[in-house]
C-alpha positions as CSV (number, residue, x, y, z in Angstrom):
1,X,0.0,-0.1,0.0
2,X,1.1,3.5,-0.8
3,X,1.7,5.8,2.1
4,X,0.2,9.2,1.4
5,X,3.3,11.1,2.8
6,X,1.8,12.0,6.1
7,X,2.9,8.8,7.9
8,X,6.5,9.3,6.7
9,X,6.5,13.1,8.0
10,X,5.2,12.2,11.4
11,X,7.7,9.7,11.5
12,X,10.5,11.7,10.4
13,X,9.4,14.3,12.9
14,X,9.5,12.1,15.8
15,X,13.0,10.5,15.0
16,X,16.3,12.2,15.5
17,X,18.1,13.1,12.5
18,X,20.8,10.6,13.5
19,X,18.4,7.6,13.8
20,X,19.5,4.7,12.1
21,X,16.5,4.6,10.1
22,X,16.1,8.4,9.4
23,X,18.1,8.1,5.9
24,X,15.7,5.4,4.6
25,X,12.3,7.6,5.7
26,X,13.7,10.7,4.1
27,X,14.6,8.7,0.6
28,X,11.3,7.0,0.6
29,X,9.3,10.3,1.2
30,X,11.4,12.0,-1.4
31,X,10.6,8.9,-3.9
32,X,7.0,8.8,-3.0
33,X,6.9,12.9,-3.6
34,X,8.3,12.8,-6.7
35,X,6.0,9.7,-7.9
36,X,2.7,11.3,-6.8
37,X,3.5,14.8,-8.3
38,X,3.4,13.1,-11.8
39,X,-0.1,11.8,-11.4
40,X,-1.4,15.2,-9.9
41,X,-4.7,16.2,-11.6
42,X,-4.8,19.6,-13.4
43,X,-6.9,20.9,-10.6
44,X,-4.6,20.1,-7.7
45,X,-6.3,17.1,-6.4
46,X,-5.1,13.7,-6.5
47,X,-7.6,10.8,-7.5
48,X,-8.4,8.0,-4.9
49,X,-6.8,5.7,-7.3
50,X,-3.6,7.0,-8.6
51,X,-3.1,4.2,-11.1
52,X,-6.5,4.9,-12.9
53,X,-8.0,8.5,-12.9
54,X,-11.3,6.8,-14.5
55,X,-11.8,4.8,-11.3
56,X,-13.4,6.7,-8.7
57,X,-12.8,10.1,-10.5
58,X,-13.5,13.5,-8.9
59,X,-12.0,15.6,-6.1
60,X,-11.1,14.0,-2.8
61,X,-9.8,16.2,0.0
62,X,-8.3,13.8,2.6
63,X,-5.7,12.1,0.2
64,X,-4.7,15.2,-1.5
65,X,-4.2,17.0,2.0
66,X,-1.8,14.4,3.1
67,X,0.0,14.2,-0.2
68,X,0.3,18.2,0.0
69,X,1.5,17.7,3.6
70,X,4.4,15.2,2.5
71,X,5.4,17.3,-0.6
72,X,5.5,20.6,1.6
73,X,7.5,18.8,4.3
74,X,10.1,17.5,1.6
75,X,10.4,20.7,0.2
76,X,11.1,22.5,3.4
77,X,13.3,19.7,4.7
78,X,15.4,19.9,1.4
79,X,14.6,16.3,0.2
80,X,13.4,17.5,-3.2
81,X,14.0,20.1,-5.7
82,X,11.8,23.2,-4.6
83,X,11.6,24.7,-7.8
84,X,10.0,21.7,-9.2
85,X,7.7,20.6,-6.4
86,X,6.5,24.1,-5.0
87,X,4.2,24.1,-8.0
88,X,2.8,21.0,-7.2
89,X,2.1,22.0,-3.7
90,X,0.5,25.3,-4.7
91,X,-1.6,23.6,-7.0
92,X,-2.9,21.3,-4.5
93,X,-3.5,24.1,-1.8
94,X,-5.4,26.3,-4.5
95,X,-7.6,23.2,-5.5
96,X,-8.4,22.3,-1.9
97,X,-9.1,26.1,-0.7
98,X,-11.0,26.9,-4.2
99,X,-13.1,23.7,-4.4
100,X,-13.4,21.6,-1.0
101,X,-13.4,24.6,1.3
102,X,-17.1,26.0,1.8
103,X,-17.5,29.7,2.5
104,X,-18.2,29.2,6.3
105,X,-14.7,26.9,6.5
106,X,-16.6,23.4,6.2
107,X,-14.3,21.0,4.3
108,X,-16.0,19.0,1.6
109,X,-15.2,16.3,-0.8
110,X,-13.8,13.8,1.9
111,X,-13.8,10.0,1.4
112,X,-15.2,8.5,4.3
113,X,-13.5,5.5,6.4
114,X,-14.2,2.3,5.2
115,X,-13.2,-1.1,3.8
116,X,-12.4,0.4,0.3
117,X,-12.8,3.5,-1.3
118,X,-16.3,2.4,-3.1
119,X,-17.6,1.9,0.4
120,X,-17.9,5.6,1.0
121,X,-19.4,6.6,-2.5
122,X,-20.6,9.1,-3.5
123,X,-17.8,11.6,-2.3
124,X,-19.7,15.1,-2.5
125,X,-19.1,18.6,-2.0
126,X,-21.1,18.1,1.7
127,X,-19.0,15.0,2.7
128,X,-16.5,15.7,5.5
129,X,-14.7,13.6,8.2
130,X,-12.7,14.9,11.2
131,X,-9.3,13.0,10.1
132,X,-9.6,15.1,6.5
133,X,-9.6,18.3,8.4
134,X,-6.6,17.4,10.5
135,X,-5.0,16.4,7.2
136,X,-5.8,19.7,5.5
137,X,-4.6,21.8,8.8
138,X,-1.2,19.7,8.8
139,X,-0.8,20.7,5.1
140,X,-1.6,24.2,5.5
141,X,0.8,24.6,8.3
142,X,3.6,22.8,6.7
143,X,3.1,24.9,3.4
144,X,3.0,28.3,5.5
145,X,6.3,27.3,7.0
146,X,7.7,27.3,3.1
147,X,7.0,31.0,3.1
């Protein structure tokens, strides 16, 4: 299963830089961020199924937020080329803020927890979950740290 980046970031923030596994986590996050950048949608979101854009199409906030969190951290930590990946991060933030955030601050287009992505369909403008709000806030905080 492909991590969305969030797990790697949280692990790297908890590990000492000298920890024997830290270099492996840094390298894995850099590879992941570069790989997901290649399949980002033009609107800034990532599809639920990264390998098949026709399967479960449409915006999805939680995965996009955690991919953005991983990307912004990797840029800030110097794990990836800032000039190449900053547009990816900006596109993701603009997609989230412009499409998923309601005027009252509600966060929509969230896939619910389930045994598989299809179990929470359809994902709509009004579907949300606390974990996605947390991911969105983590992504925004990490992105703001780049400024």
